[in-house]
C-alpha positions, -999 to 999 in steps of 0.1 A, spaced: -757 497 -465 -727 500 -442 -746 486 -412 -766 460 -431 -757 424 -433 -745 415 -468 -763 387 -486 -746 383 -519 -759 365 -550 -733 359 -578 -749 356 -612 -733 336 -641 -746 324 -674 -735 289 -666 -711 269 -644 -691 255 -673 -654 258 -673 -643 294 -676 -624 322 -658 -655 341 -647 -671 310 -634 -640 300 -615 -636 334 -600 -673 335 -589 -668 301 -571 -636 311 -554 -649 345 -542 -681 328 -530 -661 303 -511 -639 329 -495 -669 351 -486 -687 323 -469 -655 314 -450 -654 350 -437 -690 349 -426 -708 366 -455 -737 348 -469 -728 342 -506 -744 320 -532 -746 315 -570 -774 320 -595 -769 303 -629 -787 301 -663 -770 268 -668 -779 233 -657 -771 208 -630 -748 191 -655 -725 220 -659 -689 211 -653 -683 232 -622 -715 225 -603 -700 196 -584 -670 218 -574 -694 244 -561 -713 218 -541 -680 204 -528 -673 238 -513 -709 239 -498 -719 268 -521 -756 271 -527 -763 271 -565 -797 280 -579 -804 272 -615 -830 289 -637 -856 262 -643 -888 259 -663 -896 263 -700 -911 297 -697 -890 329 -696 -915 345 -673 -915 315 -649 -877 320 -647 -882 357 -640 -906 350 -612 -883 324 -597 -854 349 -597 -874 376 -581 -887 352 -554 -851 341 -548 -839 376 -543 -867 386 -520 -870 355 -499 -832 355 -492 -830 392 -486 -803 396 -512 -785 429 -507 -759 425 -535 -764 411 -570 -730 406 -585 -733 397 -621 -704 382 -640 -720 378 -674 -734 402 -700 -757 375 -713 -773 372 -678 -777 410 -676 -794 409 -709 -817 381 -698 -828 396 -665 -831 432 -678 -869 431 -680 -873 424 -642 -847 448 -628 -874 473 -619 -891 447 -598 -861 442 -575 -862 457 -540 -848 492 -539 -821 483 -513 -807 456 -536 -775 468 -552 -764 455 -587 -727 452 -594 -716 443 -629 -682 428 -636 -669 426 -672 -644 397 -673 -633 400 -709 -622 427 -733 -649 421 -760 -664 454 -769 -701 443 -772 -703 472 -797 -733 461 -818 -764 483 -818 -783 458 -797 -756 455 -771 -751 493 -769 -789 496 -763 -788 469 -736 -760 487 -718 -779 519 -719 -810 503 -705 -792 486 -676 -773 517 -667 -800 531 -643 -800 499 -623 -763 492 -620 -746 509 -591 -711 500 -602 -693 483 -631 -659 467 -626 -633 455 -651 -605 429 -647 -580 449 -667 -573 484 -678 -576 474 -714 -611 459 -708 -621 492 -692 -608 513 -720 -625 492 -747 -658 494 -728 -658 531 -723 -648 537 -759 -680 519 -770 -705 528 -743 -716 560 -728 -710 551 -692 -699 574 -663 -663 569 -653 -672 577 -617 -691 544 -614 -665 521 -629 -634 506 -614 -606 482 -624 -605 453 -599 -579 428 -611 -587 391 -607 -571 373 -578 -564 337 -571 -556 313 -543 -518 310 -544 -506 275 -533 -476 271 -510 -444 271 -530 -433 238 -515 -461 220 -533 -449 231 -568 -432 206 -590 -401 211 -611 -399 211 -649 -388 179 -666 -354 180 -685 -359 157 -715 -393 170 -727 -414 201 -722 -451 195 -717 -471 223 -733 -506 231 -721 -536 248 -737 -563 255 -712 -598 267 -720 -627 264 -744 -619 255 -780 -632 285 -798 -619 304 -828 -612 335 -806 -588 313 -785 -566 307 -815 -554 272 -805 -549 264 -842 -518 287 -842 -502 266 -815 -506 236 -837 -492 255 -867 -462 267 -847 -454 232 -838 -459 220 -874 -433 246 -885 -406 228 -864 -385 200 -876 -395 165 -865 -365 164 -842 -376 196 -825 -412 184 -823 -401 154 -803 -388 177 -776 -424 186 -767 -457 171 -757 -490 190 -761 -519 187 -737 -553 203 -744 -577 209 -715 -612 219 -725 -637 214 -753 -657 234 -778 -666 240 -814 -630 238 -827 -622 204 -813 -627 184 -845 -606 209 -866 -578 208 -840 -578 171 -837 -578 166 -875 -549 191 -879 -529 173 -852 -534 139 -869 -525 152 -903 -495 174 -895 -481 163 -861 -482 126 -861 -447 123 -845 -458 143 -814 -476 132 -783 -508 152 -783 -535 145 -757 -570 160 -757 -581 156 -720 -615 172 -724 -629 192 -695 -609 187 -664 -624 203 -633 -595 196 -608 -570 224 -614 -542 204 -597 -547 177 -623 -542 202 -650 -511 220 -637 -494 188 -627 -494 177 -663 -478 207 -679 -445 227 -678 -454 256 -700 -488 271 -708 -495 286 -742 -522 312 -748 -529 321 -784 -561 342 -779 -571 371 -801 -583 390 -771 -583 384 -733 -593 402 -701 -571 393 -672 -567 356 -677 -572 334 -646 -556 306 -665 -524 326 -669 -526 337 -632 -531 301 -620 -503 288 -641 -480 315 -627 -491 307 -592 -480 271 -599 -446 283 -612 -455 274 -647 -443 299 -673 -469 312 -698 -462 321 -735 -491 344 -745 -503 368 -772 -496 404 -766 -532 414 -763 -557 426 -737 -546 421 -701 -519 396 -709 -491 423 -709 -503 433 -674 -493 399 -661 -464 390 -684 -432 411 -686 -414 395 -716 -386 372 -705 -392 381 -669 -426 367 -658 -434 350 -691 -430 354 -729 -451 374 -753 -457 371 -791 -481 388 -815 -514 372 -823 -511 346 -851 -473 350 -853 -466 312 -855 -429 317 -865 -422 337 -833 -442 313 -811 -422 284 -825 -389 302 -818 -399 310 -783 -408 274 -775 -375 262 -788 -356 289 -769 -373 279 -736 -364 242 -743 -327 251 -749 -323 278 -723 -333 262 -690 -318 290 -670 -343 314 -686 -371 289 -681 -364 285 -644 -359 322 -639 -394 329 -654 -409 302 -631 -395 319 -600 -404 354 -611 -440 344 -621 -447 328 -588 -434 358 -568 -452 383 -590 -486 366 -585 -481 359 -548 -475 396 -541 -499 414 -564 -528 390 -572 -540 374 -540 -577 366 -540 -579 383 -506 -568 416 -522 -594 412 -549 -622 405 -523 -612 435 -502 -617 458 -532 -651 442 -540 -661 446 -503 -655 484 -505 -678 486 -535 -704 464 -519 -705 486 -488 -704 521 -503 -736 541 -506 -728 557 -539 
């Protein structure tokens, strides 16, 4: 495949707000800028939150349409063949599961790359079977963190020789564009879908454990939506009536998100290599995060961020108060976080590593 022109189709389960979806769009955009034909295939709909962002970047998006599963299968195979797709880069286990029945119909020269963005084990019997069935068709599987790779190999009989850790990369903005933290109040941000695994309730509980005087030193801004919204909103109304808490819903413009917060708080039970953390760091915004998954790969405690154990609301509360009172530490973390991401997590570095896998014959 070394001398063959690459036509890459990135597959996602939807284009709703999420790290895997953001990365697929960013990589697609960069590949197209560099002259590689790159597009997106989605099981979602035209109404998904990030569709307009993809179109703004002139990225071609094909949605699975029709009521029949077999109609969608036929549509997908035609898409691959008519566009001479050489690389199918899937970013979603759900999409792999959906398309498994038609993998054998793909052209032999089409290479499948499978990227696991999270650290979820997918260890049920059905998922173990699915991963065994897709194994003959997948040329290479990549992981965004060492932890995610270790969890996967612990649960699935997959050859180590065809798996690689390729850490997520982001577009790092010029430092001159980054704003400074306010002095009188710290604006906390929670970014991502409202789901039990994301643990946003522990952020609210940590704030509720503060005194009213301490609570007034913070604002809280939620970006995203999901099944936990009603519970989070109700808890905030009942226990944090003295605080300014804003539920912004889904915000597609990342600049709008990061301009509204001074500290990001991540309370997840598990994470891969979080793009939300990386983007915050690239905007000189410190992140306070759970000590799980890929988070410690990004956050060196009190150097590039702050870590606490999952569901430990007492420690989280103490960390937030410490950052409010110790601005020297806060500003030091801002500086270190930006430099760390700018040096080690550029999207160009990530893309170079994917290009090597795309082009290898193994």
